[in-house]
C-alpha positions as CSV (number, residue, x, y, z in Angstrom):
1,M,18.5,8.3,5.3
2,A,18.4,5.2,3.1
3,L,16.3,2.1,2.7
4,A,18.9,0.2,4.8
5,D,18.1,2.5,7.7
6,Y,14.6,1.1,7.8
7,I,15.4,-2.6,7.8
8,E,14.9,-3.0,11.5
9,H,12.8,0.0,12.4
10,K,10.0,0.9,10.0
11,P,9.0,4.5,9.7
12,V,6.0,6.3,11.0
13,I,4.6,8.8,8.5
14,D,2.2,11.5,9.5
15,A,-0.4,12.9,7.1
16,A,-3.3,15.4,7.9
17,R,-5.9,12.8,9.0
18,L,-3.8,9.6,9.0
19,R,-0.7,8.0,10.4
20,L,1.1,5.3,8.5
21,R,2.8,3.0,11.0
22,P,3.9,-0.5,11.6
23,L,1.0,-2.8,12.6
24,C,1.0,-4.3,16.2
25,P,-1.1,-6.9,18.0
26,D,-3.4,-4.1,19.4
27,D,-4.6,-3.6,15.8
28,I,-6.1,-7.1,15.5
29,P,-9.7,-6.1,16.4
30,A,-9.7,-3.3,13.8
31,L,-8.1,-5.6,11.2
32,K,-10.7,-8.3,11.8
33,E,-13.4,-5.7,10.9
34,W,-12.3,-5.4,7.3
35,T,-9.5,-7.6,6.1
36,P,-11.7,-10.7,5.7
37,D,-14.2,-8.7,3.6
38,K,-14.2,-10.3,0.1
39,S,-15.2,-7.0,-1.6
40,I,-11.6,-5.7,-1.0
41,Y,-10.2,-8.4,-3.1
42,A,-12.4,-7.9,-6.2
43,Y,-9.4,-6.4,-8.1
44,W,-6.6,-7.5,-5.9
45,G,-5.7,-10.7,-7.8
46,K,-6.5,-13.1,-5.0
47,S,-9.1,-14.0,-2.4
48,P,-8.5,-13.2,1.3
49,G,-5.6,-15.3,2.6
50,K,-5.0,-16.9,6.0
51,T,-3.6,-13.7,7.6
52,D,-6.5,-11.6,6.1
53,K,-9.0,-14.0,7.7
54,N,-7.0,-14.3,10.9
55,P,-4.9,-11.1,11.4
56,E,-3.5,-12.5,14.7
57,L,-1.3,-14.8,12.5
58,L,0.6,-11.6,11.4
59,F,2.2,-11.5,14.8
60,Q,3.0,-15.1,15.5
61,K,6.4,-15.0,13.9
62,P,8.9,-12.3,14.1
63,E,9.0,-10.1,11.1
64,K,12.0,-10.8,8.8
65,P,14.3,-7.9,8.3
66,S,13.5,-6.3,5.0
67,K,13.9,-3.0,3.1
68,S,10.2,-3.3,2.1
69,F,7.5,-1.5,4.0
70,H,4.1,-2.8,5.1
71,L,2.4,-0.1,7.2
72,G,-1.0,0.2,8.7
73,V,-3.1,3.2,7.9
74,E,-4.4,4.6,11.2
75,E,-7.2,7.2,11.3
76,K,-5.9,9.7,13.8
77,A,-9.4,10.7,15.0
78,S,-10.4,7.1,16.0
79,G,-7.0,5.5,16.5
80,K,-8.1,2.6,14.4
81,I,-6.3,0.9,11.5
82,I,-8.5,1.5,8.4
83,G,-6.1,0.2,5.7
84,D,-2.6,-0.7,4.9
85,I,0.0,0.2,2.3
86,W,3.1,-1.5,0.9
87,A,6.3,-0.5,-0.8
88,Y,7.8,-3.7,-1.9
89,L,9.6,-5.6,-4.8
90,I,12.4,-3.2,-4.3
91,E,15.0,-3.4,-7.1
92,N,18.6,-2.1,-6.7
93,D,17.3,0.4,-4.0
94,R,16.1,2.4,-7.0
95,M,12.4,1.4,-7.6
96,A,9.6,-0.2,-5.7
97,C,6.0,-1.3,-6.3
98,V,3.3,0.2,-4.1
99,A,-0.1,-1.3,-3.2
100,I,-2.9,0.0,-0.9
101,R,-6.1,-1.2,0.7
102,I,-8.7,0.9,2.5
103,A,-11.5,-0.7,4.6
104,P,-14.8,-0.6,2.6
105,A,-16.5,1.5,5.3
106,C,-13.8,4.2,4.9
107,Q,-13.6,4.3,1.1
108,G,-14.7,7.4,-0.7
109,R,-13.3,9.9,1.9
110,G,-9.9,10.6,0.3
111,Y,-8.0,8.3,2.6
112,G,-6.5,6.3,-0.2
113,T,-5.2,9.5,-1.9
114,E,-3.8,10.8,1.4
115,T,-2.2,7.5,2.2
116,L,-0.5,7.1,-1.2
117,S,0.6,10.7,-1.4
118,A,2.2,10.4,2.1
119,M,4.0,7.2,1.2
120,T,5.2,8.6,-2.2
121,R,6.5,11.8,-0.6
122,F,8.3,9.8,2.2
123,C,9.9,7.4,-0.3
124,F,11.3,10.1,-2.4
125,A,12.4,12.4,0.5
126,H,13.8,9.8,2.9
127,T,15.1,7.0,0.7
128,E,17.1,6.6,-2.4
129,L,14.1,5.3,-4.4
130,Q,13.7,7.1,-7.7
131,R,10.7,5.3,-9.1
132,L,7.5,3.9,-7.7
133,W,5.0,1.9,-9.7
134,A,1.8,0.0,-9.3
135,K,-0.4,-2.5,-11.1
136,V,-4.1,-1.8,-11.3
137,D,-6.9,-3.9,-12.8
138,V,-8.5,-2.0,-15.7
139,R,-11.9,-2.3,-14.0
140,N,-10.6,-0.7,-10.8
141,T,-11.4,3.0,-11.6
142,A,-11.3,4.1,-8.0
143,S,-7.6,3.1,-7.7
144,Q,-6.8,4.6,-11.0
145,R,-8.2,7.9,-9.8
146,I,-6.1,7.7,-6.6
147,L,-2.9,7.0,-8.6
148,E,-3.6,9.9,-11.0
149,K,-4.4,12.3,-8.1
150,C,-1.1,11.5,-6.6
151,G,0.8,12.3,-9.8
152,Y,1.3,8.7,-11.1
153,T,1.2,8.3,-14.9
154,R,-0.5,5.5,-16.7
155,E,2.5,4.0,-18.6
156,G,1.0,0.9,-20.2
157,L,-1.6,-1.8,-20.5
158,I,-0.7,-5.5,-19.8
159,R,-3.3,-7.7,-21.6
160,Q,-4.1,-10.9,-19.8
161,G,-1.3,-10.6,-17.4
162,K,-1.0,-12.2,-14.0
163,M,-1.9,-10.2,-10.9
164,V,-1.0,-12.4,-7.9
165,S,-3.0,-15.4,-8.9
166,A,-5.6,-13.9,-11.3
167,W,-5.2,-13.4,-15.0
168,C,-6.7,-10.0,-16.2
169,D,-5.9,-6.9,-18.1
170,Y,-4.1,-4.3,-15.9
171,Y,-2.5,-1.0,-16.2
172,I,1.0,-0.1,-15.1
173,Y,1.3,3.3,-13.3
174,G,4.5,5.0,-12.4
175,I,6.0,8.1,-10.9
176,L,9.6,9.3,-10.7
177,S,11.1,11.4,-7.9
178,G,11.6,14.2,-10.4
179,D,7.9,14.3,-11.2
180,M,7.3,15.5,-7.6
181,A,9.1,18.8,-8.2
């Protein structure tokens, strides 16, 4: 398959304890529990936005067709959305940026590592993507650990660069499809 095959129908990716899947209106109560929490945005480069504070806004307009993925992270045991993950900024169907959020109440359980690992494996096995990369604030040691556990390599430091709307020092992490072998 190719990225073009997922423009209209986003994938569902199963992992041991989690399912990565498109968000739906039934997820609004679970999203309201954690997306407005300001602690999630400490290293995100922005404060909670309109849709973070009011998740129902995510479903008011039809989603525009895109090769990018924004998937909810469902905990299989509870059926609740406990996070989300993106593969976006896709360039020439060859590389994409990844980003992940896990609800504060669910952090520290390995869910971030399981989520990123599942998305990374999916992208390399089911699309033509050859490189995934991420930006991470130098103070965000938890995200650095997740990236490193998933095989990503710290490739560089950007000093006083812009992450969304904040200026900070951040690392660039990357992984190539060949690194997974």
